[in-house]
Backbone as a printed PyTorch tensor [residue, N CA C, xyz], in Angstrom:
tensor([[[ 114.1250,  -94.0110,   74.2910],
         [ 112.4960,  -94.3140,   74.7750],
         [ 112.0230,  -94.1710,   73.6290]],

        [[ 110.4980,  -95.2130,   73.5050],
         [ 109.7390,  -94.6490,   72.0920],
         [ 108.8770,  -93.3580,   72.4910]],

        [[ 108.8530,  -92.6340,   71.0840],
         [ 108.1690,  -91.0360,   71.3530],
         [ 105.9890,  -91.8490,   71.1250]],

        [[ 105.8670,  -93.4500,   70.4490],
         [ 104.5090,  -93.4310,   70.3740],
         [ 104.6010,  -94.8370,   71.0540]],

        [[ 103.6880,  -95.2080,   71.3180],
         [ 103.3800,  -96.7360,   71.9910],
         [ 102.0820,  -97.4670,   71.1820]],

        [[ 102.1310,  -98.6630,   70.8380],
         [ 101.2060,  -99.2040,   70.1520],
         [  99.9760,  -99.3850,   71.0510]],

        [[  98.4970,  -99.2930,   70.6430],
         [  97.3200,  -99.8750,   71.4400],
         [  96.5850, -100.7470,   71.0010]],

        [[  96.4930, -100.9010,   69.6130],
         [  96.1440, -101.4470,   69.0440],
         [  96.0470, -101.8750,   67.2260]],

        [[  95.4870, -102.8850,   66.8810],
         [  95.6680, -102.9240,   65.0930],
         [  94.2540, -103.2550,   64.9190]],

        [[  94.2640, -102.4830,   63.4320],
         [  92.5540, -102.7320,   63.1260],
         [  92.4950, -104.3640,   62.5990]],

        [[  91.8700, -104.8400,   63.0620],
         [  91.1480, -106.3060,   62.5780],
         [  90.5480, -106.4300,   61.3680]],

        [[  89.6370, -105.2320,   60.9880],
         [  88.8820, -105.3710,   60.2000],
         [  87.8080, -104.7480,   60.2330]],

        [[  86.8770, -104.2870,   59.0140],
         [  85.6680, -103.2900,   59.4040],
         [  84.8390, -103.6380,   59.9520]],

        [[  83.3510, -102.8880,   60.5330],
         [  82.5980, -103.5050,   61.3190],
         [  81.2900, -102.5480,   60.5310]],

        [[  80.5490, -103.3510,   59.6540],
         [  79.3110, -102.1380,   59.2690],
         [  80.0480, -101.5810,   58.3120]],

        [[  78.9240, -100.6680,   57.8810],
         [  79.2950,  -99.9130,   56.5340],
         [  79.2560,  -98.7540,   56.9530]],

        [[  78.9940,  -98.0960,   58.0590],
         [  79.5790,  -96.5030,   58.4410],
         [  80.9590,  -96.1840,   58.8960]],

        [[  81.7950,  -97.0140,   58.5780],
         [  82.8760,  -96.4730,   58.9690],
         [  83.9130,  -96.8260,   60.2870]],

        [[  83.1920,  -97.9490,   60.6140],
         [  83.8650,  -98.4940,   61.8730],
         [  84.8320,  -99.6380,   61.8440]],

        [[  85.6100,  -99.8750,   62.4600],
         [  86.6540, -101.0630,   62.4130],
         [  86.9970, -101.5930,   63.6330]],

        [[  87.2170, -103.1750,   63.5730],
         [  87.1080, -103.9340,   64.8150],
         [  88.7110, -103.4570,   65.1240]],

        [[  89.0280, -103.1800,   66.1450],
         [  89.8720, -103.2310,   66.5030],
         [  90.7550, -104.4540,   67.6990]],

        [[  91.9690, -104.9770,   67.7640],
         [  92.3160, -105.7980,   68.4660],
         [  93.4740, -104.8020,   69.5100]],

        [[  93.0330, -104.9010,   70.5680],
         [  93.7640, -104.2840,   71.6780],
         [  95.3550, -104.8720,   71.7440]],

        [[  96.3690, -103.7880,   72.0030],
         [  97.7850, -104.6310,   72.2160],
         [  98.2700, -103.6800,   73.4630]],

        [[  97.3670, -103.4010,   74.6180],
         [  97.1420, -102.9710,   75.6700],
         [  96.2600, -103.9840,   76.6080]],

        [[  96.9910, -104.1920,   77.7900],
         [  96.4250, -104.9360,   79.0140],
         [  94.6350, -104.4120,   78.9690]],

        [[  94.5800, -103.2600,   79.2550],
         [  93.3690, -102.9950,   79.2130],
         [  92.3230, -102.0230,   78.6880]],

        [[  91.7600, -102.9370,   77.5310],
         [  90.8890, -102.4500,   76.2010],
         [  90.0990, -101.1300,   76.9040]],

        [[  90.0260, -101.4430,   78.2140],
         [  88.7110, -100.1800,   78.5820],
         [  89.6630,  -98.6200,   78.0300]],

        [[  90.6480,  -98.7800,   78.4250],
         [  91.4540,  -97.5090,   77.7970],
         [  91.0630,  -96.5830,   76.9670]],

        [[  90.2560,  -97.5360,   75.9520],
         [  90.1200,  -96.6830,   74.9710],
         [  89.2360,  -95.5660,   75.0000]],

        [[  88.2880,  -95.7180,   75.7910],
         [  87.2960,  -94.9410,   76.3110],
         [  87.7580,  -93.5100,   76.6210]],

        [[  89.1590,  -93.9800,   76.9400],
         [  89.2570,  -92.2260,   77.5370],
         [  90.1320,  -91.4780,   76.5230]],

        [[  90.6600,  -92.1910,   75.4490],
         [  91.1080,  -91.9200,   74.1910],
         [  90.6330,  -90.6730,   73.3970]],

        [[  90.8940,  -89.6630,   73.1680],
         [  90.3330,  -89.1430,   72.3680],
         [  90.9640,  -88.7440,   71.1920]],

        [[  92.4880,  -89.4790,   70.6100],
         [  92.9910,  -89.5530,   69.6800],
         [  94.3010,  -90.2190,   69.4120]],

        [[  94.4390,  -91.2180,   68.0660],
         [  95.0040,  -92.3900,   67.8030],
         [  95.7880,  -91.9950,   66.6580]],

        [[  96.8890,  -92.5730,   66.5380],
         [  97.8350,  -92.3980,   65.6330],
         [  97.6840,  -93.6080,   64.5500]],

        [[  97.4000,  -93.6150,   63.2570],
         [  97.1130,  -94.7370,   62.4950],
         [  98.8130,  -94.3490,   61.6800]],

        [[  98.9620,  -95.8470,   61.7490],
         [ 100.4360,  -95.9570,   60.8230],
         [  99.9870,  -96.5300,   59.5430]],

        [[ 100.0440,  -95.9320,   58.7350],
         [  99.7470,  -96.3570,   57.5630],
         [ 101.2980,  -97.1110,   56.9550]],

        [[ 102.4110,  -96.8380,   57.0660],
         [ 103.5190,  -97.4120,   56.7820],
         [ 104.6030,  -96.2060,   56.1020]],

        [[ 103.6700,  -95.3620,   55.6170],
         [ 104.2930,  -94.6310,   55.0760],
         [ 104.4170,  -93.1910,   55.8720]],

        [[ 103.6210,  -93.1130,   56.7110],
         [ 103.2780,  -91.9060,   57.8960],
         [ 102.1550,  -91.9720,   59.1200]],

        [[ 102.2150,  -91.5270,   60.1670],
         [ 101.1580,  -91.5450,   60.9970],
         [ 100.2280,  -90.7990,   61.1830]],

        [[  99.1730,  -91.0860,   60.7290],
         [  97.8030,  -90.1900,   60.6730],
         [  96.9300,  -89.7470,   61.9830]],

        [[  96.9590,  -88.6010,   62.4340],
         [  95.9860,  -88.4040,   63.6860],
         [  94.2260,  -88.5870,   63.1500]],

        [[  93.9180,  -89.5740,   64.2990],
         [  92.3780,  -89.6580,   63.8090],
         [  92.0980,  -89.3740,   65.3370]],

        [[  90.7630,  -88.4990,   65.0930],
         [  89.6060,  -88.3780,   66.2870],
         [  89.2030,  -89.6610,   66.9110]],

        [[  88.8500,  -89.9880,   67.4320],
         [  87.7950,  -90.8230,   67.8630],
         [  86.6240,  -90.2370,   68.6230]],

        [[  85.5720,  -90.9960,   67.6930],
         [  84.5230,  -90.0100,   67.5260],
         [  83.2910,  -91.3220,   68.6260]],

        [[  83.2870,  -92.4470,   68.6820],
         [  82.6910,  -93.6080,   69.3070],
         [  83.4780,  -94.7460,   69.4360]],

        [[  83.2340,  -95.4500,   70.7040],
         [  83.9540,  -96.4680,   71.2640],
         [  83.1630,  -97.5150,   71.8700]],

        [[  82.9640,  -98.6450,   71.4040],
         [  82.2360, -100.1180,   71.8080],
         [  83.0220, -101.3130,   71.9740]],

        [[  82.3500, -101.8980,   72.7030],
         [  83.1590, -103.2000,   72.8590],
         [  82.1910, -104.3650,   72.6580]],

        [[  83.2900, -105.6440,   71.6920],
         [  82.5670, -106.8550,   71.5580],
         [  83.6900, -107.8210,   71.6630]],

        [[  83.3750, -108.6120,   72.3290],
         [  83.9030, -109.6740,   72.9600],
         [  85.4060, -109.1640,   73.3520]],

        [[  86.4650, -110.0510,   72.8010],
         [  87.6510, -109.1710,   72.7290],
         [  88.3340, -107.8440,   71.8240]],

        [[  87.4150, -107.6400,   71.0270],
         [  88.0650, -106.2840,   70.2200],
         [  86.8550, -105.2980,   70.7080]],

        [[  88.0660, -104.2420,   70.0960],
         [  86.9800, -102.3700,   70.5720],
         [  86.6150, -102.3280,   68.9930]],

        [[  85.4370, -101.6900,   68.9860],
         [  85.3220, -100.8610,   67.8850],
         [  84.9430,  -99.2700,   67.8260]],

        [[  85.5570,  -99.0370,   66.8860],
         [  86.0810,  -97.4510,   66.9630],
         [  85.3580,  -97.1830,   66.0710]],

        [[  85.1580,  -95.6690,   65.5900],
         [  84.3770,  -94.9080,   64.7640],
         [  85.3670,  -93.3230,   65.0640]],

        [[  85.8830,  -93.2230,   63.5480],
         [  86.9380,  -92.1340,   63.6090],
         [  85.9240,  -90.9240,   63.0440]],

        [[  86.4390,  -89.5370,   63.8630],
         [  85.8330,  -88.2180,   62.8170],
         [  86.1490,  -88.2460,   61.5320]],

        [[  84.7520,  -88.1670,   60.5870],
         [  85.1630,  -87.3720,   59.3030],
         [  85.5670,  -89.4430,   58.2440]],

        [[  85.5730,  -90.5130,   58.5080],
         [  85.7610,  -91.8550,   58.0440],
         [  84.6470,  -92.3800,   58.4410]],

        [[  83.3170,  -92.2140,   57.8360],
         [  82.2520,  -92.5010,   57.7130],
         [  81.9550,  -93.5660,   56.8630]],

        [[  82.3330,  -93.6920,   55.8420],
         [  81.8210,  -94.9660,   54.9610],
         [  83.2440,  -96.0750,   54.9320]],

        [[  82.2550,  -97.8980,   54.6020],
         [  83.2750,  -98.5550,   54.5900],
         [  84.2110,  -98.2560,   53.8050]],

        [[  84.3090,  -97.5890,   52.6890],
         [  85.6440,  -97.4990,   51.5980],
         [  86.6000,  -96.4700,   52.4530]],

        [[  85.7130,  -96.2020,   53.3880],
         [  87.0090,  -94.9880,   54.0650],
         [  87.6290,  -95.5000,   54.7260]],

        [[  87.3640,  -96.5160,   55.5110],
         [  88.4540,  -97.6160,   56.3860],
         [  88.8790,  -99.0350,   55.7860]],

        [[  88.2740,  -99.5280,   54.9640],
         [  89.0000, -100.9290,   54.9020],
         [  90.3670, -101.3440,   54.1410]],

        [[  90.8330,  -99.7200,   53.5770],
         [  92.2560,  -99.7650,   53.4630],
         [  93.2080,  -99.9280,   54.3890]],

        [[  92.7630,  -99.7010,   56.0570],
         [  93.5790,  -99.3800,   57.1140],
         [  93.5290, -100.9240,   57.7740]],

        [[  92.8250, -101.8930,   57.2250],
         [  93.1890, -103.4960,   57.6660],
         [  94.5720, -103.8030,   57.7340]],

        [[  94.6780, -104.2410,   59.0640],
         [  95.9750, -104.9490,   59.4930],
         [  96.8560, -103.3530,   59.7200]],

        [[  96.4590, -102.1800,   59.9390],
         [  97.4880, -101.3210,   60.3980],
         [  97.6950, -100.9730,   62.0010]],

        [[  98.6400, -100.3760,   62.3830],
         [  98.4160, -100.6610,   63.6070],
         [  97.7860,  -98.9670,   64.3870]],

        [[  97.5940,  -99.1430,   65.7150],
         [  97.1370,  -97.7890,   66.0280],
         [  97.4780,  -97.5430,   67.2720]],

        [[  98.7010,  -96.1010,   67.8060],
         [  99.2410,  -95.5320,   68.6760],
         [  98.7790,  -94.6650,   69.2810]],

        [[  99.3400,  -93.7330,   70.1600],
         [  99.2350,  -93.0440,   71.1780],
         [ 100.6420,  -92.4710,   71.5800]],

        [[ 100.2550,  -90.9680,   71.3570],
         [ 101.6890,  -90.5550,   71.7220],
         [ 102.2360,  -90.5580,   73.3630]],

        [[ 102.8740,  -91.0580,   74.1280],
         [ 103.4170,  -91.1050,   74.9100],
         [ 102.9990,  -90.5080,   76.2610]],

        [[ 102.6530,  -88.8650,   75.7890],
         [ 102.0580,  -87.8160,   76.6900],
         [ 100.6420,  -88.0040,   76.8720]],

        [[  99.9130,  -89.0320,   76.1450],
         [  98.5580,  -89.5550,   76.1050],
         [  98.3680,  -90.7880,   76.7750]],

        [[  99.5740,  -91.5820,   76.7970],
         [  99.5340,  -93.0130,   77.1140],
         [  99.2170,  -93.1380,   78.9900]],

        [[  98.5580,  -94.0600,   79.4520],
         [  98.0100,  -94.1330,   80.6640],
         [  99.2080,  -93.5560,   81.9520]],

        [[  99.2330,  -93.4530,   82.4650],
         [  99.9720,  -93.2730,   83.7630],
         [ 100.6210,  -94.8720,   84.6140]],

        [[ 101.3470,  -94.7920,   84.4940],
         [ 101.9670,  -96.1210,   85.2480],
         [ 102.1590,  -95.8520,   86.8560]],

        [[ 102.2380,  -96.8940,   87.2710],
         [ 102.4050,  -97.0320,   88.7320],
         [ 103.5180,  -97.5430,   89.1420]],

        [[ 104.0820,  -96.7750,   90.6490],
         [ 105.5720,  -97.6160,   90.7000],
         [ 105.6940,  -98.9120,   90.3660]],

        [[ 107.0170,  -99.2650,   90.1910],
         [ 107.4610, -100.4610,   89.3660],
         [ 106.5910, -100.7270,   88.1250]],

        [[ 106.0030, -100.1620,   87.3520],
         [ 105.5700, -100.5870,   85.9240],
         [ 105.6970,  -99.9630,   85.0930]],

        [[ 105.9000, -100.4580,   83.7940],
         [ 106.7650, -100.3270,   82.7260],
         [ 106.0230, -100.8450,   81.3820]],

        [[ 106.0110,  -99.9030,   80.5090],
         [ 105.7730, -100.2040,   79.1840],
         [ 106.5730, -101.3390,   78.2260]],

        [[ 106.1480, -102.0820,   77.8930],
         [ 107.2820, -103.1360,   76.9640],
         [ 107.8220, -102.9720,   76.1470]],

        [[ 107.8940, -101.8870,   75.4010],
         [ 108.3440, -101.1570,   74.3520],
         [ 109.5660, -100.1540,   75.1350]],

        [[ 109.5810, -100.4070,   76.3760],
         [ 110.8070,  -99.5990,   77.3640],
         [ 111.6260, -100.2850,   77.7280]],

        [[ 110.9810, -102.0200,   77.5960],
         [ 112.0320, -102.7960,   78.4240],
         [ 112.9370, -103.6940,   77.2760]],

        [[ 112.4390, -103.8200,   76.2000],
         [ 112.4520, -104.2580,   74.8270],
         [ 114.1650, -103.7940,   74.6170]],

        [[ 114.6840, -104.7260,   74.5310],
         [ 116.5020, -104.3200,   74.4750],
         [ 117.2800, -103.8390,   75.6150]],

        [[ 116.4160, -103.7600,   76.8810],
         [ 117.3100, -103.1910,   78.0110],
         [ 118.3830, -104.2590,   78.1930]],

        [[ 119.2840, -104.2990,   78.7790],
         [ 120.7580, -105.1920,   79.3680],
         [ 120.1900, -105.4980,   80.3410]],

        [[ 120.3680, -106.6680,   81.0880],
         [ 120.3090, -107.2510,   82.1180],
         [ 121.8690, -107.9200,   82.8780]],

        [[ 121.6460, -107.3130,   84.4010],
         [ 122.7820, -107.6240,   84.7100],
         [ 122.3150, -108.4020,   86.1210]],

        [[ 123.3180, -109.4050,   86.6930],
         [ 122.5420, -109.9420,   87.6360],
         [ 123.2910, -108.7740,   88.7630]],

        [[ 123.1660, -109.4910,   90.1230],
         [ 123.2110, -108.5230,   91.0380],
         [ 124.7700, -108.5840,   91.3950]],

        [[ 125.3110, -109.1780,   91.1840],
         [ 126.9230, -109.3920,   91.3650],
         [ 127.6480, -108.2310,   90.4390]],

        [[ 126.4460, -107.9680,   89.3240],
         [ 127.4170, -107.2450,   87.8230],
         [ 127.5280, -107.8650,   86.7060]],

        [[ 127.3480, -108.7970,   86.8240],
         [ 127.8390, -109.6310,   85.7380],
         [ 126.5340, -109.8490,   84.5870]],

        [[ 127.0350, -109.1050,   83.4960],
         [ 125.9290, -108.8630,   82.1110],
         [ 125.6230, -110.1980,   82.0120]],

        [[ 124.2790, -110.1010,   81.6940],
         [ 123.3850, -111.6630,   81.9240],
         [ 122.7360, -111.8060,   80.2200]],

        [[ 122.4530, -110.6820,   79.7670],
         [ 122.0380, -110.5760,   78.1800],
         [ 121.2680, -109.3150,   77.7150]],

        [[ 119.8850, -109.7690,   77.0600],
         [ 119.3510, -108.9010,   76.4010],
         [ 117.9800, -108.8640,   76.7170]],

        [[ 116.8370, -107.6540,   77.0230],
         [ 115.7650, -108.8190,   77.2210],
         [ 115.0820, -108.6200,   75.8910]],

        [[ 114.6020, -109.4520,   74.9570],
         [ 113.6990, -109.8000,   73.9180],
         [ 112.8430, -109.9260,   73.8420]],

        [[ 112.1240, -110.1030,   75.0100],
         [ 110.6090, -110.4500,   74.7420],
         [ 109.8790, -110.3980,   75.9620]],

        [[ 108.2950, -110.0530,   76.1740],
         [ 107.8720, -110.0510,   77.7980],
         [ 106.6580, -111.2840,   77.3960]],

        [[ 106.3920, -112.2160,   78.0020],
         [ 105.3880, -113.1830,   77.9420],
         [ 104.2410, -112.2330,   79.3280]],

        [[ 103.1760, -112.3370,   78.5520],
         [ 102.0260, -112.0520,   79.5810],
         [ 101.6740, -113.3930,   80.2330]],

        [[ 101.5520, -113.4330,   81.0730],
         [ 100.5910, -114.9580,   81.5890],
         [  99.8460, -114.3750,   82.5730]],

        [[  99.0120, -115.2340,   83.3950],
         [  97.9570, -114.8590,   84.2210],
         [  98.2290, -113.9260,   85.6310]],

        [[  99.5720, -114.7610,   86.2210],
         [ 100.0490, -114.7560,   87.3210],
         [ 101.0980, -113.2790,   87.3330]],

        [[ 101.4840, -113.2180,   86.6200],
         [ 102.9440, -112.3810,   86.2960],
         [ 103.4030, -112.4140,   85.2430]],

        [[ 104.4550, -111.5540,   84.9040],
         [ 104.5110, -111.6310,   83.2870],
         [ 106.2790, -112.1570,   83.4090]],

        [[ 106.6750, -112.7930,   82.7490],
         [ 107.8850, -113.4220,   82.0350],
         [ 108.6450, -112.2090,   81.1320]],

        [[ 110.2030, -112.4700,   81.5600],
         [ 111.1160, -111.7380,   81.0970],
         [ 111.9750, -112.4840,   80.3230]],

        [[ 111.8690, -112.3450,   78.7760],
         [ 112.8210, -113.4060,   78.1850],
         [ 113.8690, -112.8070,   78.0720]],

        [[ 115.5390, -113.1290,   78.1960],
         [ 116.4420, -112.4630,   78.2230],
         [ 117.8070, -113.3070,   77.3170]],

        [[ 118.1310, -112.6260,   76.3400],
         [ 118.7530, -113.6720,   75.2770],
         [ 120.3760, -113.5500,   76.1690]],

        [[ 120.9020, -114.8740,   76.2050],
         [ 122.2770, -114.5460,   77.1490],
         [ 123.2010, -114.2580,   76.2430]],

        [[ 124.3400, -113.5710,   76.7420],
         [ 125.6540, -113.0130,   75.9840],
         [ 126.7760, -114.0040,   76.4910]],

        [[ 127.7590, -114.1170,   75.6970],
         [ 129.0270, -115.1680,   76.0880],
         [ 129.8710, -113.9460,   76.1870]],

        [[ 131.0840, -114.3850,   77.4790],
         [ 132.1440, -113.6460,   77.5050],
         [ 132.6980, -112.4790,   76.9960]],

        [[ 132.6650, -112.9140,   75.5720],
         [ 133.1990, -112.1200,   74.5210],
         [ 131.9790, -110.7450,   73.9920]],

        [[ 130.9300, -110.9540,   74.7420],
         [ 129.8500, -109.8650,   74.2110],
         [ 128.7120, -110.7560,   73.2960]],

        [[ 128.8820, -111.2570,   72.6790],
         [ 128.1580, -111.9400,   71.4310],
         [ 126.9070, -112.7120,   72.2570]],

        [[ 125.9710, -112.6530,   71.5540],
         [ 124.5060, -113.3960,   72.0130],
         [ 124.9060, -115.2280,   71.4590]],

        [[ 124.3200, -115.9700,   72.8320],
         [ 124.7110, -117.2710,   72.6200],
         [ 123.4510, -117.9220,   71.9170]],

        [[ 122.0970, -117.2710,   71.6680],
         [ 121.0490, -117.9040,   71.1510],
         [ 120.4520, -118.4490,   72.6560]],

        [[ 120.9780, -118.5160,   73.3510],
         [ 120.4140, -119.5400,   74.4040],
         [ 119.2730, -118.2470,   75.3740]],

        [[ 118.2820, -118.7670,   75.5700],
         [ 117.1950, -117.5880,   76.6550],
         [ 117.3490, -117.9330,   78.1500]],

        [[ 116.9280, -117.0690,   78.8240],
         [ 116.4560, -117.3930,   80.5140],
         [ 115.1310, -116.8060,   80.7630]],

        [[ 114.1950, -117.6570,   80.8050],
         [ 113.2670, -116.8570,   81.5790],
         [ 113.0580, -116.3800,   83.0490]],

        [[ 112.7170, -115.0190,   83.5360],
         [ 113.2820, -114.5980,   84.6360],
         [ 111.6390, -114.0700,   85.1630]],

        [[ 111.0670, -114.4340,   85.8810],
         [ 109.8130, -113.7090,   86.1160],
         [ 109.7100, -112.7310,   86.5150]],

        [[ 108.7950, -111.3900,   86.1580],
         [ 108.8020, -110.0520,   86.8240],
         [ 108.2460, -109.9930,   87.8480]],

        [[ 108.7710, -110.6020,   88.9830],
         [ 108.5120, -110.4000,   90.6810],
         [ 109.6040, -110.2580,   91.0230]],

        [[ 109.3430, -109.3850,   92.3320],
         [ 110.2610, -108.1560,   93.0910],
         [ 111.3720, -109.3620,   93.3390]],

        [[ 110.8990, -110.8430,   93.9450],
         [ 112.1260, -111.2410,   94.3280],
         [ 112.7580, -111.2940,   93.2220]],

        [[ 112.9950, -111.5100,   91.8340],
         [ 113.7520, -111.4320,   91.2560],
         [ 114.2860, -110.0790,   90.2040]],

        [[ 113.3360, -108.9430,   90.0390],
         [ 113.6930, -107.9530,   89.2240],
         [ 114.2130, -106.9760,   90.9630]],

        [[ 115.3040, -106.8080,   90.8370],
         [ 115.7110, -105.7880,   92.2180],
         [ 116.0240, -104.2870,   91.5240]],

        [[ 115.9640, -103.9160,   90.2370],
         [ 116.5870, -102.8490,   89.8180],
         [ 115.7050, -102.7150,   88.4200]],

        [[ 115.1330, -101.8210,   87.8840],
         [ 114.8080, -101.2080,   86.6060],
         [ 115.0790,  -99.6490,   86.1590]],

        [[ 116.3360,  -98.9410,   85.2460],
         [ 116.4420,  -97.8420,   84.8910],
         [ 116.4320,  -97.8900,   83.4560]],

        [[ 115.2900,  -97.4560,   83.0720],
         [ 115.1300,  -96.9740,   81.8460],
         [ 115.9910,  -95.9930,   80.9020]],

        [[ 115.9840,  -95.3240,   81.9470],
         [ 117.1230,  -94.3800,   81.5710],
         [ 118.0030,  -94.8370,   80.6860]],

        [[ 119.2480,  -95.5400,   81.6350],
         [ 120.2240,  -96.1560,   81.4400],
         [ 119.9770,  -97.3550,   80.4620]],

        [[ 119.0750,  -97.8260,   80.2070],
         [ 118.6060,  -99.1820,   79.6610],
         [ 119.4650, -100.3490,   80.5870]],

        [[ 119.0500, -100.5970,   81.2080],
         [ 119.7610, -101.3090,   82.6230],
         [ 118.7750, -102.0410,   83.6570]],

        [[ 118.6370, -103.4610,   83.4430],
         [ 118.6130, -103.7710,   84.9440],
         [ 118.5920, -105.2000,   85.2030]],

        [[ 118.5810, -104.7700,   86.9050],
         [ 119.2850, -105.7420,   88.0240],
         [ 118.7010, -106.8190,   88.3340]],

        [[ 119.0200, -108.3330,   88.4320],
         [ 118.0450, -109.4190,   88.5270],
         [ 119.1340, -110.0970,   89.2290]],

        [[ 117.5890, -110.9100,   90.5000],
         [ 118.4010, -111.7820,   91.3390],
         [ 118.3260, -112.7570,   90.5130]],

        [[ 118.6350, -114.2760,   90.6840],
         [ 118.6710, -115.3190,   89.3690],
         [ 118.3490, -116.4450,   90.8760]],

        [[ 117.2510, -116.4370,   90.8730],
         [ 116.6330, -117.7770,   91.6480],
         [ 117.0610, -119.1950,   91.7060]],

        [[ 117.5300, -119.7890,   92.5290],
         [ 117.9180, -120.8320,   92.6300],
         [ 117.7210, -122.0040,   91.3290]],

        [[ 118.6170, -122.1530,   90.6210],
         [ 118.1890, -123.4950,   89.3380],
         [ 117.7270, -122.8320,   88.1280]],

        [[ 117.1980, -121.7560,   87.9260],
         [ 117.0720, -120.9660,   86.7190],
         [ 117.6340, -120.8490,   85.5840]],

        [[ 119.0630, -120.7460,   86.2090],
         [ 120.0800, -120.8350,   84.8530],
         [ 120.4980, -122.4490,   84.0640]],

        [[ 119.7470, -123.3870,   85.3730],
         [ 119.8070, -125.0080,   84.9700],
         [ 118.9970, -125.5110,   84.2450]],

        [[ 117.9900, -124.0140,   83.9400],
         [ 116.7760, -125.4500,   83.3890],
         [ 116.9270, -125.2950,   81.4150]]])
C-alpha cells in the first residue's frame, strides 16, 4: 500500500504573489478546502507545504502556500506532483478504494482461475472500468487487456491486503 496519495499536479503559477494553479488528480477538487498540508515532490524529496489559501477557477485549484510569497518562489515547481499522507486522505465508503491501491492487484475469476493483473482504471461518467492485462498459462502476460466494469455484478471481492480481486465475467466479456 502506498504511504502517500497524489492529489494534484502544479500546472503553472498564478499571478505574482506565489499562487499556483493545480490540476486535481482526485475525483473531488473541493477536498482541497479541508487540506491543511500537502507534500510537494521535487523529484529528490517530498517537502511539506502548509496551505494558506484555496480558490477554484474552472477545472483548476489555485493554492497559496505559507512562506512562498513570490512568483520566483513557486515557478520552479511547475509540473511537480502534490501528495497527501494516507492518514490525511479522505475516508472511503464501503466498497470504495484508492486507485493507487488497485493498480497491480491480481485478478481472479469466481472459479479461482488467475485472469491477470489490474493495470489501469478508466473513469467514466457512469462507473469506473478496470483494465486487466491477461496472463498465459505459464504466468506471463499476453499483452491482451480485458475491460471489466466496476459494478457489483462484476466485482465480487477486493482484498487490498492480499492484493487480490475476484470478478464475475459477464457473458461475452472475453469475446470482445
